[in-house]
mmCIF file of the N, C-alpha and C atoms, coordinates in Angstrom:
data_MODEL
# 
_entry.id   MODEL 
# 
loop_
_atom_site.group_PDB 
_atom_site.id 
_atom_site.type_symbol 
_atom_site.label_atom_id 
_atom_site.label_alt_id 
_atom_site.label_comp_id 
_atom_site.label_asym_id 
_atom_site.label_entity_id 
_atom_site.label_seq_id 
_atom_site.pdbx_PDB_ins_code 
_atom_site.Cartn_x 
_atom_site.Cartn_y 
_atom_site.Cartn_z 
_atom_site.occupancy 
_atom_site.B_iso_or_equiv 
_atom_site.pdbx_formal_charge 
_atom_site.auth_seq_id 
_atom_site.auth_comp_id 
_atom_site.auth_asym_id 
_atom_site.auth_atom_id 
_atom_site.pdbx_PDB_model_num 
ATOM 1   N N  . MET A 1 1  ? 43.637 39.296 42.479 1.00 0.00 ? 1  MET A N  1 
ATOM 2   C CA . MET A 1 1  ? 42.266 39.603 42.842 1.00 0.00 ? 1  MET A CA 1 
ATOM 3   C C  . MET A 1 1  ? 41.975 39.056 44.236 1.00 0.00 ? 1  MET A C  1 
ATOM 4   N N  . SER A 1 2  ? 41.359 39.860 45.051 1.00 0.00 ? 2  SER A N  1 
ATOM 5   C CA . SER A 1 2  ? 41.064 39.498 46.428 1.00 0.00 ? 2  SER A CA 1 
ATOM 6   C C  . SER A 1 2  ? 39.755 38.725 46.509 1.00 0.00 ? 2  SER A C  1 
ATOM 7   N N  . ASP A 1 3  ? 39.723 37.775 47.431 1.00 0.00 ? 3  ASP A N  1 
ATOM 8   C CA . ASP A 1 3  ? 38.497 37.022 47.681 1.00 0.00 ? 3  ASP A CA 1 
ATOM 9   C C  . ASP A 1 3  ? 37.693 37.643 48.815 1.00 0.00 ? 3  ASP A C  1 
ATOM 10  N N  . GLU A 1 4  ? 38.136 38.774 49.338 1.00 0.00 ? 4  GLU A N  1 
ATOM 11  C CA . GLU A 1 4  ? 37.432 39.420 50.433 1.00 0.00 ? 4  GLU A CA 1 
ATOM 12  C C  . GLU A 1 4  ? 36.076 39.943 49.971 1.00 0.00 ? 4  GLU A C  1 
ATOM 13  N N  . TYR A 1 5  ? 35.168 40.033 50.926 1.00 0.00 ? 5  TYR A N  1 
ATOM 14  C CA . TYR A 1 5  ? 33.832 40.561 50.665 1.00 0.00 ? 5  TYR A CA 1 
ATOM 15  C C  . TYR A 1 5  ? 33.637 41.757 51.581 1.00 0.00 ? 5  TYR A C  1 
ATOM 16  N N  . VAL A 1 6  ? 33.520 42.947 51.000 1.00 0.00 ? 6  VAL A N  1 
ATOM 17  C CA . VAL A 1 6  ? 33.370 44.184 51.767 1.00 0.00 ? 6  VAL A CA 1 
ATOM 18  C C  . VAL A 1 6  ? 31.890 44.509 51.880 1.00 0.00 ? 6  VAL A C  1 
ATOM 19  N N  . LEU A 1 7  ? 31.446 44.672 53.117 1.00 0.00 ? 7  LEU A N  1 
ATOM 20  C CA . LEU A 1 7  ? 30.036 44.889 53.414 1.00 0.00 ? 7  LEU A CA 1 
ATOM 21  C C  . LEU A 1 7  ? 29.850 46.261 54.053 1.00 0.00 ? 7  LEU A C  1 
ATOM 22  N N  . GLU A 1 8  ? 28.893 47.025 53.550 1.00 0.00 ? 8  GLU A N  1 
ATOM 23  C CA . GLU A 1 8  ? 28.531 48.298 54.164 1.00 0.00 ? 8  GLU A CA 1 
ATOM 24  C C  . GLU A 1 8  ? 27.228 48.104 54.944 1.00 0.00 ? 8  GLU A C  1 
ATOM 25  N N  . ILE A 1 9  ? 27.230 48.543 56.184 1.00 0.00 ? 9  ILE A N  1 
ATOM 26  C CA . ILE A 1 9  ? 26.066 48.373 57.047 1.00 0.00 ? 9  ILE A CA 1 
ATOM 27  C C  . ILE A 1 9  ? 25.146 49.580 56.889 1.00 0.00 ? 9  ILE A C  1 
ATOM 28  N N  . LYS A 1 10 ? 23.982 49.343 56.328 1.00 0.00 ? 10 LYS A N  1 
ATOM 29  C CA . LYS A 1 10 ? 23.027 50.407 56.035 1.00 0.00 ? 10 LYS A CA 1 
ATOM 30  C C  . LYS A 1 10 ? 22.184 50.751 57.263 1.00 0.00 ? 10 LYS A C  1 
ATOM 31  N N  . PRO A 1 11 ? 21.581 51.953 57.282 1.00 0.00 ? 11 PRO A N  1 
ATOM 32  C CA . PRO A 1 11 ? 20.742 52.361 58.416 1.00 0.00 ? 11 PRO A CA 1 
ATOM 33  C C  . PRO A 1 11 ? 19.603 51.374 58.718 1.00 0.00 ? 11 PRO A C  1 
ATOM 34  N N  . SER A 1 12 ? 19.025 50.753 57.707 1.00 0.00 ? 12 SER A N  1 
ATOM 35  C CA . SER A 1 12 ? 17.929 49.811 57.956 1.00 0.00 ? 12 SER A CA 1 
ATOM 36  C C  . SER A 1 12 ? 18.403 48.628 58.792 1.00 0.00 ? 12 SER A C  1 
ATOM 37  N N  . ALA A 1 13 ? 19.639 48.175 58.577 1.00 0.00 ? 13 ALA A N  1 
ATOM 38  C CA . ALA A 1 13 ? 20.194 47.077 59.376 1.00 0.00 ? 13 ALA A CA 1 
ATOM 39  C C  . ALA A 1 13 ? 20.419 47.516 60.810 1.00 0.00 ? 13 ALA A C  1 
ATOM 40  N N  . ARG A 1 14 ? 20.866 48.748 60.979 1.00 0.00 ? 14 ARG A N  1 
ATOM 41  C CA . ARG A 1 14 ? 21.085 49.273 62.340 1.00 0.00 ? 14 ARG A CA 1 
ATOM 42  C C  . ARG A 1 14 ? 19.770 49.404 63.093 1.00 0.00 ? 14 ARG A C  1 
ATOM 43  N N  . ARG A 1 15 ? 18.705 49.770 62.388 1.00 0.00 ? 15 ARG A N  1 
ATOM 44  C CA . ARG A 1 15 ? 17.392 49.885 63.039 1.00 0.00 ? 15 ARG A CA 1 
ATOM 45  C C  . ARG A 1 15 ? 16.842 48.521 63.440 1.00 0.00 ? 15 ARG A C  1 
ATOM 46  N N  . HIS A 1 16 ? 17.077 47.507 62.618 1.00 0.00 ? 16 HIS A N  1 
ATOM 47  C CA . HIS A 1 16 ? 16.536 46.177 62.879 1.00 0.00 ? 16 HIS A CA 1 
ATOM 48  C C  . HIS A 1 16 ? 17.416 45.335 63.792 1.00 0.00 ? 16 HIS A C  1 
ATOM 49  N N  . SER A 1 17 ? 18.674 45.694 63.922 1.00 0.00 ? 17 SER A N  1 
ATOM 50  C CA . SER A 1 17 ? 19.589 44.877 64.708 1.00 0.00 ? 17 SER A CA 1 
ATOM 51  C C  . SER A 1 17 ? 20.464 45.751 65.607 1.00 0.00 ? 17 SER A C  1 
ATOM 52  N N  . PRO A 1 18 ? 20.189 45.734 66.890 1.00 0.00 ? 18 PRO A N  1 
ATOM 53  C CA . PRO A 1 18 ? 21.050 46.489 67.808 1.00 0.00 ? 18 PRO A CA 1 
ATOM 54  C C  . PRO A 1 18 ? 22.517 46.058 67.711 1.00 0.00 ? 18 PRO A C  1 
ATOM 55  N N  . ARG A 1 19 ? 22.754 44.779 67.450 1.00 0.00 ? 19 ARG A N  1 
ATOM 56  C CA . ARG A 1 19 ? 24.135 44.291 67.329 1.00 0.00 ? 19 ARG A CA 1 
ATOM 57  C C  . ARG A 1 19 ? 24.833 44.899 66.120 1.00 0.00 ? 19 ARG A C  1 
ATOM 58  N N  . ALA A 1 20 ? 24.126 45.063 65.028 1.00 0.00 ? 20 ALA A N  1 
ATOM 59  C CA . ALA A 1 20 ? 24.716 45.718 63.854 1.00 0.00 ? 20 ALA A CA 1 
ATOM 60  C C  . ALA A 1 20 ? 24.999 47.183 64.169 1.00 0.00 ? 20 ALA A C  1 
ATOM 61  N N  . GLY A 1 21 ? 24.072 47.824 64.888 1.00 0.00 ? 21 GLY A N  1 
ATOM 62  C CA . GLY A 1 21 ? 24.273 49.213 65.287 1.00 0.00 ? 21 GLY A CA 1 
ATOM 63  C C  . GLY A 1 21 ? 25.481 49.374 66.195 1.00 0.00 ? 21 GLY A C  1 
ATOM 64  N N  . GLU A 1 22 ? 25.689 48.429 67.097 1.00 0.00 ? 22 GLU A N  1 
ATOM 65  C CA . GLU A 1 22 ? 26.859 48.463 67.982 1.00 0.00 ? 22 GLU A CA 1 
ATOM 66  C C  . GLU A 1 22 ? 28.142 48.369 67.172 1.00 0.00 ? 22 GLU A C  1 
ATOM 67  N N  . TRP A 1 23 ? 28.137 47.486 66.150 1.00 0.00 ? 23 TRP A N  1 
ATOM 68  C CA . TRP A 1 23 ? 29.319 47.336 65.296 1.00 0.00 ? 23 TRP A CA 1 
ATOM 69  C C  . TRP A 1 23 ? 29.669 48.684 64.655 1.00 0.00 ? 23 TRP A C  1 
ATOM 70  N N  . VAL A 1 24 ? 28.685 49.355 64.104 1.00 0.00 ? 24 VAL A N  1 
ATOM 71  C CA . VAL A 1 24 ? 28.912 50.641 63.439 1.00 0.00 ? 24 VAL A CA 1 
ATOM 72  C C  . VAL A 1 24 ? 29.426 51.668 64.440 1.00 0.00 ? 24 VAL A C  1 
ATOM 73  N N  . HIS A 1 25 ? 28.823 51.696 65.603 1.00 0.00 ? 25 HIS A N  1 
ATOM 74  C CA . HIS A 1 25 ? 29.239 52.660 66.627 1.00 0.00 ? 25 HIS A CA 1 
ATOM 75  C C  . HIS A 1 25 ? 30.693 52.424 67.053 1.00 0.00 ? 25 HIS A C  1 
ATOM 76  N N  . GLU A 1 26 ? 31.086 51.168 67.186 1.00 0.00 ? 26 GLU A N  1 
ATOM 77  C CA . GLU A 1 26 ? 32.420 50.831 67.676 1.00 0.00 ? 26 GLU A CA 1 
ATOM 78  C C  . GLU A 1 26 ? 33.489 50.793 66.580 1.00 0.00 ? 26 GLU A C  1 
ATOM 79  N N  . ARG A 1 27 ? 33.099 50.386 65.352 1.00 0.00 ? 27 ARG A N  1 
ATOM 80  C CA . ARG A 1 27 ? 34.115 50.124 64.329 1.00 0.00 ? 27 ARG A CA 1 
ATOM 81  C C  . ARG A 1 27 ? 33.886 50.798 62.983 1.00 0.00 ? 27 ARG A C  1 
ATOM 82  N N  . GLY A 1 28 ? 32.734 51.434 62.797 1.00 0.00 ? 28 GLY A N  1 
ATOM 83  C CA . GLY A 1 28 ? 32.460 52.085 61.526 1.00 0.00 ? 28 GLY A CA 1 
ATOM 84  C C  . GLY A 1 28 ? 31.462 51.311 60.676 1.00 0.00 ? 28 GLY A C  1 
ATOM 85  N N  . PRO A 1 29 ? 31.016 51.895 59.548 1.00 0.00 ? 29 PRO A N  1 
ATOM 86  C CA . PRO A 1 29 ? 29.926 51.337 58.753 1.00 0.00 ? 29 PRO A CA 1 
ATOM 87  C C  . PRO A 1 29 ? 30.310 50.227 57.765 1.00 0.00 ? 29 PRO A C  1 
ATOM 88  N N  . ARG A 1 30 ? 31.566 49.825 57.755 1.00 0.00 ? 30 ARG A N  1 
ATOM 89  C CA . ARG A 1 30 ? 31.966 48.747 56.834 1.00 0.00 ? 30 ARG A CA 1 
ATOM 90  C C  . ARG A 1 30 ? 32.676 47.639 57.583 1.00 0.00 ? 30 ARG A C  1 
ATOM 91  N N  . ARG A 1 31 ? 32.539 46.438 57.036 1.00 0.00 ? 31 ARG A N  1 
ATOM 92  C CA . ARG A 1 31 ? 33.245 45.291 57.596 1.00 0.00 ? 31 ARG A CA 1 
ATOM 93  C C  . ARG A 1 31 ? 33.737 44.431 56.440 1.00 0.00 ? 31 ARG A C  1 
ATOM 94  N N  . VAL A 1 32 ? 34.944 43.910 56.587 1.00 0.00 ? 32 VAL A N  1 
ATOM 95  C CA . VAL A 1 32 ? 35.546 43.055 55.564 1.00 0.00 ? 32 VAL A CA 1 
ATOM 96  C C  . VAL A 1 32 ? 35.504 41.611 56.058 1.00 0.00 ? 32 VAL A C  1 
ATOM 97  N N  . PHE A 1 33 ? 35.012 40.734 55.206 1.00 0.00 ? 33 PHE A N  1 
ATOM 98  C CA . PHE A 1 33 ? 34.935 39.304 55.507 1.00 0.00 ? 33 PHE A CA 1 
ATOM 99  C C  . PHE A 1 33 ? 35.834 38.540 54.545 1.00 0.00 ? 33 PHE A C  1 
ATOM 100 N N  . GLU A 1 34 ? 36.218 37.358 54.934 1.00 0.00 ? 34 GLU A N  1 
ATOM 101 C CA . GLU A 1 34 ? 37.038 36.514 54.062 1.00 0.00 ? 34 GLU A CA 1 
ATOM 102 C C  . GLU A 1 34 ? 36.234 35.984 52.886 1.00 0.00 ? 34 GLU A C  1 
ATOM 103 N N  . SER A 1 35 ? 34.911 35.922 53.032 1.00 0.00 ? 35 SER A N  1 
ATOM 104 C CA . SER A 1 35 ? 34.061 35.417 51.946 1.00 0.00 ? 35 SER A CA 1 
ATOM 105 C C  . SER A 1 35 ? 32.635 35.947 52.114 1.00 0.00 ? 35 SER A C  1 
ATOM 106 N N  . LYS A 1 36 ? 31.862 35.839 51.054 1.00 0.00 ? 36 LYS A N  1 
ATOM 107 C CA . LYS A 1 36 ? 30.454 36.227 51.110 1.00 0.00 ? 36 LYS A CA 1 
ATOM 108 C C  . LYS A 1 36 ? 29.698 35.307 52.070 1.00 0.00 ? 36 LYS A C  1 
ATOM 109 N N  . ALA A 1 37 ? 30.065 34.039 52.091 1.00 0.00 ? 37 ALA A N  1 
ATOM 110 C CA . ALA A 1 37 ? 29.394 33.095 52.986 1.00 0.00 ? 37 ALA A CA 1 
ATOM 111 C C  . ALA A 1 37 ? 29.542 33.521 54.447 1.00 0.00 ? 37 ALA A C  1 
ATOM 112 N N  . LEU A 1 38 ? 30.716 33.983 54.820 1.00 0.00 ? 38 LEU A N  1 
ATOM 113 C CA . LEU A 1 38 ? 30.925 34.445 56.195 1.00 0.00 ? 38 LEU A CA 1 
ATOM 114 C C  . LEU A 1 38 ? 30.129 35.716 56.471 1.00 0.00 ? 38 LEU A C  1 
ATOM 115 N N  . ALA A 1 39 ? 30.021 36.587 55.487 1.00 0.00 ? 39 ALA A N  1 
ATOM 116 C CA . ALA A 1 39 ? 29.217 37.802 55.643 1.00 0.00 ? 39 ALA A CA 1 
ATOM 117 C C  . ALA A 1 39 ? 27.748 37.437 55.853 1.00 0.00 ? 39 ALA A C  1 
ATOM 118 N N  . ARG A 1 40 ? 27.261 36.473 55.097 1.00 0.00 ? 40 ARG A N  1 
ATOM 119 C CA . ARG A 1 40 ? 25.867 36.051 55.226 1.00 0.00 ? 40 ARG A CA 1 
ATOM 120 C C  . ARG A 1 40 ? 25.611 35.401 56.580 1.00 0.00 ? 40 ARG A C  1 
ATOM 121 N N  . GLU A 1 41 ? 26.571 34.629 57.070 1.00 0.00 ? 41 GLU A N  1 
ATOM 122 C CA . GLU A 1 41 ? 26.445 33.999 58.382 1.00 0.00 ? 41 GLU A CA 1 
ATOM 123 C C  . GLU A 1 41 ? 26.371 35.072 59.475 1.00 0.00 ? 41 GLU A C  1 
ATOM 124 N N  . TRP A 1 42 ? 27.245 36.072 59.383 1.00 0.00 ? 42 TRP A N  1 
ATOM 125 C CA . TRP A 1 42 ? 27.266 37.177 60.348 1.00 0.00 ? 42 TRP A CA 1 
ATOM 126 C C  . TRP A 1 42 ? 25.925 37.913 60.314 1.00 0.00 ? 42 TRP A C  1 
ATOM 127 N N  . ALA A 1 43 ? 25.398 38.146 59.121 1.00 0.00 ? 43 ALA A N  1 
ATOM 128 C CA . ALA A 1 43 ? 24.109 38.830 58.965 1.00 0.00 ? 43 ALA A CA 1 
ATOM 129 C C  . ALA A 1 43 ? 22.984 38.006 59.593 1.00 0.00 ? 43 ALA A C  1 
ATOM 130 N N  . ASP A 1 44 ? 22.981 36.713 59.327 1.00 0.00 ? 44 ASP A N  1 
ATOM 131 C CA . ASP A 1 44 ? 21.932 35.839 59.839 1.00 0.00 ? 44 ASP A CA 1 
ATOM 132 C C  . ASP A 1 44 ? 21.909 35.856 61.363 1.00 0.00 ? 44 ASP A C  1 
ATOM 133 N N  . GLU A 1 45 ? 23.072 35.907 61.983 1.00 0.00 ? 45 GLU A N  1 
ATOM 134 C CA . GLU A 1 45 ? 23.158 35.949 63.442 1.00 0.00 ? 45 GLU A CA 1 
ATOM 135 C C  . GLU A 1 45 ? 22.562 37.238 64.001 1.00 0.00 ? 45 GLU A C  1 
ATOM 136 N N  . ARG A 1 46 ? 22.427 38.246 63.168 1.00 0.00 ? 46 ARG A N  1 
ATOM 137 C CA . ARG A 1 46 ? 21.906 39.544 63.595 1.00 0.00 ? 46 ARG A CA 1 
ATOM 138 C C  . ARG A 1 46 ? 20.483 39.794 63.107 1.00 0.00 ? 46 ARG A C  1 
ATOM 139 N N  . GLY A 1 47 ? 19.895 38.836 62.416 1.00 0.00 ? 47 GLY A N  1 
ATOM 140 C CA . GLY A 1 47 ? 18.513 38.981 61.962 1.00 0.00 ? 47 GLY A CA 1 
ATOM 141 C C  . GLY A 1 47 ? 18.339 39.935 60.793 1.00 0.00 ? 47 GLY A C  1 
ATOM 142 N N  . VAL A 1 48 ? 19.397 40.151 60.036 1.00 0.00 ? 48 VAL A N  1 
ATOM 143 C CA . VAL A 1 48 ? 19.365 41.016 58.851 1.00 0.00 ? 48 VAL A CA 1 
ATOM 144 C C  . VAL A 1 48 ? 19.941 40.231 57.683 1.00 0.00 ? 48 VAL A C  1 
ATOM 145 N N  . TRP A 1 49 ? 20.073 40.834 56.517 1.00 0.00 ? 49 TRP A N  1 
ATOM 146 C CA . TRP A 1 49 ? 20.549 40.080 55.367 1.00 0.00 ? 49 TRP A CA 1 
ATOM 147 C C  . TRP A 1 49 ? 21.485 40.893 54.484 1.00 0.00 ? 49 TRP A C  1 
ATOM 148 N N  . VAL A 1 50 ? 22.178 40.172 53.608 1.00 0.00 ? 50 VAL A N  1 
ATOM 149 C CA . VAL A 1 50 ? 23.161 40.760 52.699 1.00 0.00 ? 50 VAL A CA 1 
ATOM 150 C C  . VAL A 1 50 ? 22.532 40.918 51.314 1.00 0.00 ? 50 VAL A C  1 
ATOM 151 N N  . GLN A 1 51 ? 22.671 42.117 50.775 1.00 0.00 ? 51 GLN A N  1 
ATOM 152 C CA . GLN A 1 51 ? 22.230 42.395 49.405 1.00 0.00 ? 51 GLN A CA 1 
ATOM 153 C C  . GLN A 1 51 ? 23.484 42.730 48.607 1.00 0.00 ? 51 GLN A C  1 
ATOM 154 N N  . ASP A 1 52 ? 23.744 41.998 47.544 1.00 0.00 ? 52 ASP A N  1 
ATOM 155 C CA . ASP A 1 52 ? 24.906 42.298 46.704 1.00 0.00 ? 52 ASP A CA 1 
ATOM 156 C C  . ASP A 1 52 ? 24.777 43.679 46.084 1.00 0.00 ? 52 ASP A C  1 
ATOM 157 N N  . ALA A 1 53 ? 25.900 44.355 45.945 1.00 0.00 ? 53 ALA A N  1 
ATOM 158 C CA . ALA A 1 53 ? 25.919 45.634 45.226 1.00 0.00 ? 53 ALA A CA 1 
ATOM 159 C C  . ALA A 1 53 ? 25.651 45.346 43.747 1.00 0.00 ? 53 ALA A C  1 
ATOM 160 N N  . ALA A 1 54 ? 24.955 46.240 43.100 1.00 0.00 ? 54 ALA A N  1 
ATOM 161 C CA . ALA A 1 54 ? 24.689 46.087 41.664 1.00 0.00 ? 54 ALA A CA 1 
ATOM 162 C C  . ALA A 1 54 ? 25.996 46.198 40.882 1.00 0.00 ? 54 ALA A C  1 
ATOM 163 N N  . PRO A 1 55 ? 26.105 45.531 39.744 1.00 0.00 ? 55 PRO A N  1 
ATOM 164 C CA . PRO A 1 55 ? 27.341 45.585 38.953 1.00 0.00 ? 55 PRO A CA 1 
ATOM 165 C C  . PRO A 1 55 ? 27.780 47.003 38.591 1.00 0.00 ? 55 PRO A C  1 
ATOM 166 N N  . HIS A 1 56 ? 26.833 47.895 38.417 1.00 0.00 ? 56 HIS A N  1 
ATOM 167 C CA . HIS A 1 56 ? 27.163 49.278 38.034 1.00 0.00 ? 56 HIS A CA 1 
ATOM 168 C C  . HIS A 1 56 ? 27.329 50.204 39.248 1.00 0.00 ? 56 HIS A C  1 
ATOM 169 N N  . ASP A 1 57 ? 27.232 49.649 40.463 1.00 0.00 ? 57 ASP A N  1 
ATOM 170 C CA . ASP A 1 57 ? 27.389 50.435 41.688 1.00 0.00 ? 57 ASP A CA 1 
ATOM 171 C C  . ASP A 1 57 ? 28.826 50.951 41.773 1.00 0.00 ? 57 ASP A C  1 
ATOM 172 N N  . ALA A 1 58 ? 28.987 52.253 41.932 1.00 0.00 ? 58 ALA A N  1 
ATOM 173 C CA . ALA A 1 58 ? 30.321 52.864 41.940 1.00 0.00 ? 58 ALA A CA 1 
ATOM 174 C C  . ALA A 1 58 ? 31.004 52.812 43.311 1.00 0.00 ? 58 ALA A C  1 
ATOM 175 N N  . SER A 1 59 ? 30.304 52.361 44.341 1.00 0.00 ? 59 SER A N  1 
ATOM 176 C CA . SER A 1 59 ? 30.913 52.310 45.673 1.00 0.00 ? 59 SER A CA 1 
ATOM 177 C C  . SER A 1 59 ? 31.962 51.198 45.732 1.00 0.00 ? 59 SER A C  1 
ATOM 178 N N  . ALA A 1 60 ? 32.807 51.271 46.736 1.00 0.00 ? 60 ALA A N  1 
ATOM 179 C CA . ALA A 1 60 ? 33.893 50.298 46.878 1.00 0.00 ? 60 ALA A CA 1 
ATOM 180 C C  . ALA A 1 60 ? 33.489 49.137 47.781 1.00 0.00 ? 60 ALA A C  1 
ATOM 181 N N  . VAL A 1 61 ? 32.231 48.714 47.698 1.00 0.00 ? 61 VAL A N  1 
ATOM 182 C CA . VAL A 1 61 ? 31.764 47.587 48.498 1.00 0.00 ? 61 VAL A CA 1 
ATOM 183 C C  . VAL A 1 61 ? 31.212 46.499 47.592 1.00 0.00 ? 61 VAL A C  1 
ATOM 184 N N  . ASP A 1 62 ? 31.178 45.284 48.146 1.00 0.00 ? 62 ASP A N  1 
ATOM 185 C CA . ASP A 1 62 ? 30.620 44.152 47.410 1.00 0.00 ? 62 ASP A CA 1 
ATOM 186 C C  . ASP A 1 62 ? 29.145 43.937 47.722 1.00 0.00 ? 62 ASP A C  1 
ATOM 187 N N  . GLY A 1 63 ? 28.728 44.416 48.904 1.00 0.00 ? 63 GLY A N  1 
ATOM 188 C CA . GLY A 1 63 ? 27.351 44.225 49.297 1.00 0.00 ? 63 GLY A CA 1 
ATOM 189 C C  . GLY A 1 63 ? 26.965 45.134 50.439 1.00 0.00 ? 63 GLY A C  1 
ATOM 190 N N  . TYR A 1 64 ? 25.687 45.053 50.779 1.00 0.00 ? 64 TYR A N  1 
ATOM 191 C CA . TYR A 1 64 ? 25.118 45.901 51.831 1.00 0.00 ? 64 TYR A CA 1 
ATOM 192 C C  . TYR A 1 64 ? 24.403 45.023 52.846 1.00 0.00 ? 64 TYR A C  1 
ATOM 193 N N  . LEU A 1 65 ? 24.577 45.359 54.119 1.00 0.00 ? 65 LEU A N  1 
ATOM 194 C CA . LEU A 1 65 ? 23.827 44.712 55.171 1.00 0.00 ? 65 LEU A CA 1 
ATOM 195 C C  . LEU A 1 65 ? 22.565 45.539 55.357 1.00 0.00 ? 65 LEU A C  1 
ATOM 196 N N  . VAL A 1 66 ? 21.403 44.914 55.150 1.00 0.00 ? 66 VAL A N  1 
ATOM 197 C CA . VAL A 1 66 ? 20.138 45.635 55.210 1.00 0.00 ? 66 VAL A CA 1 
ATOM 198 C C  . VAL A 1 66 ? 19.165 44.916 56.131 1.00 0.00 ? 66 VAL A C  1 
ATOM 199 N N  . GLY A 1 67 ? 18.191 45.667 56.628 1.00 0.00 ? 67 GLY A N  1 
ATOM 200 C CA . GLY A 1 67 ? 17.174 45.105 57.499 1.00 0.00 ? 67 GLY A CA 1 
ATOM 201 C C  . GLY A 1 67 ? 15.827 45.166 56.834 1.00 0.00 ? 67 GLY A C  1 
ATOM 202 N N  . GLY A 1 68 ? 14.844 44.644 57.506 1.00 0.00 ? 68 GLY A N  1 
ATOM 203 C CA . GLY A 1 68 ? 13.500 44.651 56.966 1.00 0.00 ? 68 GLY A CA 1 
ATOM 204 C C  . GLY A 1 68 ? 13.109 43.286 56.454 1.00 0.00 ? 68 GLY A C  1 
ATOM 205 N N  . ARG A 1 69 ? 11.922 43.206 55.959 1.00 0.00 ? 69 ARG A N  1 
ATOM 206 C CA . ARG A 1 69 ? 11.398 41.932 55.475 1.00 0.00 ? 69 ARG A CA 1 
ATOM 207 C C  . ARG A 1 69 ? 11.640 41.816 53.980 1.00 0.00 ? 69 ARG A C  1 
ATOM 208 N N  . ARG A 1 70 ? 12.230 40.741 53.574 1.00 0.00 ? 70 ARG A N  1 
ATOM 209 C CA . ARG A 1 70 ? 12.508 40.478 52.168 1.00 0.00 ? 70 ARG A CA 1 
ATOM 210 C C  . ARG A 1 70 ? 11.334 39.716 51.568 1.00 0.00 ? 70 ARG A C  1 
ATOM 211 N N  . ALA A 1 71 ? 10.873 40.145 50.422 1.00 0.00 ? 71 ALA A N  1 
ATOM 212 C CA . ALA A 1 71 ? 9.736  39.495 49.762 1.00 0.00 ? 71 ALA A CA 1 
ATOM 213 C C  . ALA A 1 71 ? 10.016 38.010 49.565 1.00 0.00 ? 71 ALA A C  1 
ATOM 214 N N  . GLY A 1 72 ? 9.070  37.175 49.978 1.00 0.00 ? 72 GLY A N  1 
ATOM 215 C CA . GLY A 1 72 ? 9.201  35.737 49.794 1.00 0.00 ? 72 GLY A CA 1 
ATOM 216 C C  . GLY A 1 72 ? 10.045 35.054 50.851 1.00 0.00 ? 72 GLY A C  1 
ATOM 217 N N  . SER A 1 73 ? 10.546 35.789 51.805 1.00 0.00 ? 73 SER A N  1 
ATOM 218 C CA . SER A 1 73 ? 11.380 35.216 52.842 1.00 0.00 ? 73 SER A CA 1 
ATOM 219 C C  . SER A 1 73 ? 10.533 34.395 53.804 1.00 0.00 ? 73 SER A C  1 
ATOM 220 N N  . VAL A 1 74 ? 11.069 33.268 54.232 1.00 0.00 ? 74 VAL A N  1 
ATOM 221 C CA . VAL A 1 74 ? 10.379 32.421 55.189 1.00 0.00 ? 74 VAL A CA 1 
ATOM 222 C C  . VAL A 1 74 ? 10.264 33.124 56.527 1.00 0.00 ? 74 VAL A C  1 
ATOM 223 N N  . ARG A 1 75 ? 11.354 33.756 56.956 1.00 0.00 ? 75 ARG A N  1 
ATOM 224 C CA . ARG A 1 75 ? 11.317 34.564 58.161 1.00 0.00 ? 75 ARG A CA 1 
ATOM 225 C C  . ARG A 1 75 ? 12.309 35.696 57.988 1.00 0.00 ? 75 ARG A C  1 
ATOM 226 N N  . PRO A 1 76 ? 12.084 36.834 58.617 1.00 0.00 ? 76 PRO A N  1 
ATOM 227 C CA . PRO A 1 76 ? 12.990 37.968 58.458 1.00 0.00 ? 76 PRO A CA 1 
ATOM 228 C C  . PRO A 1 76 ? 14.419 37.596 58.832 1.00 0.00 ? 76 PRO A C  1 
ATOM 229 N N  . GLY A 1 77 ? 15.342 38.062 58.024 1.00 0.00 ? 77 GLY A N  1 
ATOM 230 C CA . GLY A 1 77 ? 16.741 37.830 58.316 1.00 0.00 ? 77 GLY A CA 1 
ATOM 231 C C  . GLY A 1 77 ? 17.337 36.591 57.684 1.00 0.00 ? 77 GLY A C  1 
ATOM 232 N N  . ARG A 1 78 ? 16.520 35.699 57.152 1.00 0.00 ? 78 ARG A N  1 
ATOM 233 C CA . ARG A 1 78 ? 17.043 34.487 56.526 1.00 0.00 ? 78 ARG A CA 1 
ATOM 234 C C  . ARG A 1 78 ? 17.455 34.793 55.091 1.00 0.00 ? 78 ARG A C  1 
ATOM 235 N N  . GLN A 1 79 ? 18.599 34.276 54.683 1.00 0.00 ? 79 GLN A N  1 
ATOM 236 C CA . GLN A 1 79 ? 19.089 34.476 53.322 1.00 0.00 ? 79 GLN A CA 1 
ATOM 237 C C  . GLN A 1 79 ? 18.417 33.484 52.378 1.00 0.00 ? 79 GLN A C  1 
ATOM 238 N N  . THR A 1 80 ? 18.056 33.959 51.223 1.00 0.00 ? 80 THR A N  1 
ATOM 239 C CA . THR A 1 80 ? 17.521 33.095 50.170 1.00 0.00 ? 80 THR A CA 1 
ATOM 240 C C  . THR A 1 80 ? 18.170 33.518 48.870 1.00 0.00 ? 80 THR A C  1 
ATOM 241 N N  . SER A 1 81 ? 18.226 32.617 47.943 1.00 0.00 ? 81 SER A N  1 
ATOM 242 C CA . SER A 1 81 ? 18.753 32.935 46.620 1.00 0.00 ? 81 SER A CA 1 
ATOM 243 C C  . SER A 1 81 ? 17.649 33.528 45.778 1.00 0.00 ? 81 SER A C  1 
ATOM 244 N N  . LEU A 1 82 ? 18.029 34.437 44.909 1.00 0.00 ? 82 LEU A N  1 
ATOM 245 C CA . LEU A 1 82 ? 17.033 35.042 44.024 1.00 0.00 ? 82 LEU A CA 1 
ATOM 246 C C  . LEU A 1 82 ? 16.756 34.151 42.847 1.00 0.00 ? 82 LEU A C  1 
# 
C-alpha cells in the first residue's frame, strides 16, 4: 500500500490561486505528494485547502485542492480539522 497522497486541483482552487492555476497549466490537474501533510502545506502556501475525497468517491484521487471560504475558518486557505 502506498503512502502517497494524490490531489486533484479543482477549478475553484485555480480561480482563487494563480499559483495553483500555473501548476495545472504547466503540469496538469493532479499532483502526487509523499503525504497528506505535504499536500496541506502546499495548499496553505497557495491560499487554498485540501478536501479529502469521500470514501465512496470512484475517482483515483485521495483529495481535492479547492478554493473559497471554508465555514468556520479563521482565514481563507487555512486548514482546520472537522
